[in-house]
BATORTOR-631051 format. One record per residue (C-alpha): x, y, z; residue number from 1; residue in three letters. Coordinates in nm, 4 decimals, always signed. Layout:
# BATORTOR-631051
((X Y Z) NUM "ala")
...
//
This chain:
# BATORTOR-631051
((+0.0000 +0.0000 +0.0000) 1 "unk")
((+0.2891 +0.2374 +0.0715) 2 "unk")
((+0.3976 +0.2130 -0.2926) 3 "unk")
((+0.0505 +0.3095 -0.4168) 4 "unk")
((+0.0372 +0.5964 -0.1679) 5 "unk")
((+0.3775 +0.7185 -0.2824) 6 "unk")
((+0.2766 +0.7045 -0.6490) 7 "unk")
((-0.0502 +0.8905 -0.5891) 8 "unk")
((+0.1178 +1.1459 -0.3611) 9 "unk")
((+0.3931 +1.2004 -0.6177) 10 "unk")
((+0.1380 +1.2622 -0.8928) 11 "unk")
((-0.0451 +1.5023 -0.6593) 12 "unk")
((+0.2816 +1.6803 -0.5870) 13 "unk")
((+0.3829 +1.6961 -0.9527) 14 "unk")
((+0.0637 +1.8783 -1.0460) 15 "unk")
((+0.1135 +2.1230 -0.7592) 16 "unk")
((+0.4767 +2.1835 -0.8531) 17 "unk")
((+0.3570 +2.2650 -1.2046) 18 "unk")
((+0.1011 +2.5059 -1.0587) 19 "unk")
((+0.3814 +2.6574 -0.8478) 20 "unk")
((+0.5849 +2.7101 -1.1632) 21 "unk")
((+0.2969 +2.8775 -1.3436) 22 "unk")
((+0.1979 +3.1008 -1.0536) 23 "unk")
((+0.5361 +3.1929 -0.9095) 24 "unk")
((+0.7769 +3.1818 -1.2025) 25 "unk")
((+0.5829 +3.2146 -1.5281) 26 "unk")
((+0.2770 +3.4202 -1.4285) 27 "unk")
((+0.3332 +3.7092 -1.6701) 28 "unk")
((+0.3579 +3.4868 -1.9787) 29 "unk")
((+0.0376 +3.5189 -2.1840) 30 "unk")
((-0.0120 +3.1421 -2.2144) 31 "unk")
((-0.0067 +3.1172 -1.8339) 32 "unk")
((-0.2258 +3.4071 -1.7302) 33 "unk")
((-0.4806 +3.3196 -1.9983) 34 "unk")
((-0.4939 +2.9660 -1.8548) 35 "unk")
((-0.6024 +3.1228 -1.5268) 36 "unk")
((-0.8760 +3.3290 -1.6889) 37 "unk")
((-0.7081 +3.6690 -1.6973) 38 "unk")
((-0.7801 +3.8880 -1.9968) 39 "unk")
((-0.4785 +4.1170 -2.0188) 40 "unk")
((-0.1120 +4.1528 -1.9374) 41 "unk")
((-0.2121 +4.4385 -1.7087) 42 "unk")
((-0.4303 +4.2005 -1.5074) 43 "unk")
((-0.1386 +3.9584 -1.4878) 44 "unk")
((+0.0917 +4.2286 -1.3598) 45 "unk")
((-0.1662 +4.3477 -1.1071) 46 "unk")
((-0.2098 +3.9958 -0.9682) 47 "unk")
((+0.1553 +3.8897 -0.9995) 48 "unk")
((+0.2429 +3.9230 -0.6289) 49 "unk")
((-0.0735 +3.7392 -0.5250) 50 "unk")
((-0.0038 +3.4562 -0.7694) 51 "unk")
((+0.3612 +3.4406 -0.6614) 52 "unk")
((+0.2558 +3.3879 -0.3001) 53 "unk")
((-0.0136 +3.1366 -0.3909) 54 "unk")
((+0.2330 +2.9389 -0.5988) 55 "unk")
((+0.4512 +2.8883 -0.2962) 56 "unk")
((+0.1547 +2.7491 -0.1031) 57 "unk")
((+0.1221 +2.4893 -0.3775) 58 "unk")
((+0.4936 +2.4103 -0.3608) 59 "unk")
((+0.4861 +2.3652 +0.0181) 60 "unk")
((+0.1857 +2.1326 -0.0068) 61 "unk")
((+0.3697 +1.9321 -0.2738) 62 "unk")
((+0.6721 +1.9002 -0.0473) 63 "unk")
((+0.4490 +1.7894 +0.2401) 64 "unk")
((+0.2818 +1.5252 +0.0237) 65 "unk")
((+0.6162 +1.3819 -0.0881) 66 "unk")
((+0.7821 +1.3900 +0.2544) 67 "unk")
((+0.4715 +1.2386 +0.4134) 68 "unk")
((+0.4561 +0.9495 +0.1695) 69 "unk")
((+0.8299 +0.8855 +0.2020) 70 "unk")
((+0.8091 +0.8824 +0.5821) 71 "unk")
((+0.5085 +0.6531 +0.5614) 72 "unk")
((+0.6903 +0.4175 +0.3269) 73 "unk")
((+1.0041 +0.4141 +0.5429) 74 "unk")
((+0.8119 +0.3034 +0.8497) 75 "unk")
((+0.7488 +0.6340 +1.0272) 76 "unk")
((+0.3840 +0.5635 +0.9614) 77 "unk")
((+0.2255 +0.7969 +1.2159) 78 "unk")
((+0.4299 +1.1016 +1.1102) 79 "unk")
((+0.4031 +1.0148 +0.7420) 80 "unk")
((+0.0304 +0.9541 +0.7668) 81 "unk")
((-0.0295 +1.2858 +0.9466) 82 "unk")
((+0.1856 +1.4975 +0.7163) 83 "unk")
((+0.0865 +1.3238 +0.3951) 84 "unk")
((-0.2853 +1.3134 +0.4684) 85 "unk")
((-0.2870 +1.6765 +0.5778) 86 "unk")
((-0.1054 +1.7900 +0.2626) 87 "unk")
((-0.3220 +1.6045 +0.0125) 88 "unk")
((-0.6370 +1.6950 +0.2061) 89 "unk")
((-0.5449 +2.0630 +0.1695) 90 "unk")
((-0.4914 +2.0073 -0.2019) 91 "unk")
((-0.8308 +1.8410 -0.2334) 92 "unk")
((-1.0013 +2.1108 -0.0257) 93 "unk")
((-0.8482 +2.3760 -0.2531) 94 "unk")
((-0.9942 +2.1936 -0.5530) 95 "unk")
((-1.3386 +2.2065 -0.3898) 96 "unk")
((-1.2937 +2.5786 -0.3274) 97 "unk")
((-1.1951 +2.6227 -0.6925) 98 "unk")
((-1.5212 +2.4605 -0.8056) 99 "unk")
((-1.7191 +2.7035 -0.5905) 100 "unk")
((-1.5258 +3.0097 -0.7154) 101 "unk")
((-1.7213 +3.0497 -1.0342) 102 "unk")
((-1.8434 +2.8833 -1.3512) 103 "unk")
((-1.6025 +2.7041 -1.5791) 104 "unk")
((-1.3668 +2.5799 -1.3078) 105 "unk")
((-1.4748 +2.2147 -1.2882) 106 "unk")
((-1.2059 +2.0811 -1.5234) 107 "unk")
((-0.9241 +2.2660 -1.3459) 108 "unk")
((-1.0564 +2.1532 -1.0081) 109 "unk")
((-1.0746 +1.7930 -1.1277) 110 "unk")
((-0.7116 +1.8068 -1.2411) 111 "unk")
((-0.6066 +1.9693 -0.9147) 112 "unk")
((-0.8069 +1.7364 -0.6907) 113 "unk")
((-0.8136 +1.3934 -0.8562) 114 "unk")
((-0.4796 +1.2543 -0.7370) 115 "unk")
((-0.5076 +1.4090 -0.3905) 116 "unk")
((-0.8475 +1.2394 -0.3512) 117 "unk")
((-0.6996 +0.9057 -0.4604) 118 "unk")
((-0.4163 +0.9554 -0.2096) 119 "unk")
((-0.6633 +1.0348 +0.0701) 120 "unk")
((-0.8561 +0.7164 -0.0039) 121 "unk")
((-0.5364 +0.5095 -0.0079) 122 "unk")
((-0.4170 +0.6551 +0.3232) 123 "unk")
((-0.7528 +0.5854 +0.4883) 124 "unk")
((-0.7760 +0.2318 +0.3500) 125 "unk")
((-0.4207 +0.1640 +0.4631) 126 "unk")
((-0.4890 +0.3035 +0.8084) 127 "unk")
((-0.8152 +0.1079 +0.8421) 128 "unk")
((-0.6580 -0.2214 +0.7402) 129 "unk")
((-0.3598 -0.1792 +0.9733) 130 "unk")
((-0.5707 -0.1153 +1.2851) 131 "unk")
//
């Protein structure tokens, strides 16, 4: 089960590292800000600092997901479970918030939340079968 958790957590993290890249490093590129629904370079510049900060949230959650799954797989199951489950749960909760933020966000939320949800399920199944 630890291998499946690590795979799902890594996929969750990879998506959030990509989001970090877009938001924190590539925000002012037209292909990026258009992906996030902005309509002008001026809007991108106005929101650049906000996106930069938000990108780092995504990076920190990705790190937490990876470290948690590694700890879990190496036998520090309580610490790994807590950190990993918290990180992917935050990712999934953010996807739910994205869906509620306005029309046309379902696809992006599904991409953002699919692997975290799978990871949550795997952690809970693993925990339930070990108890």
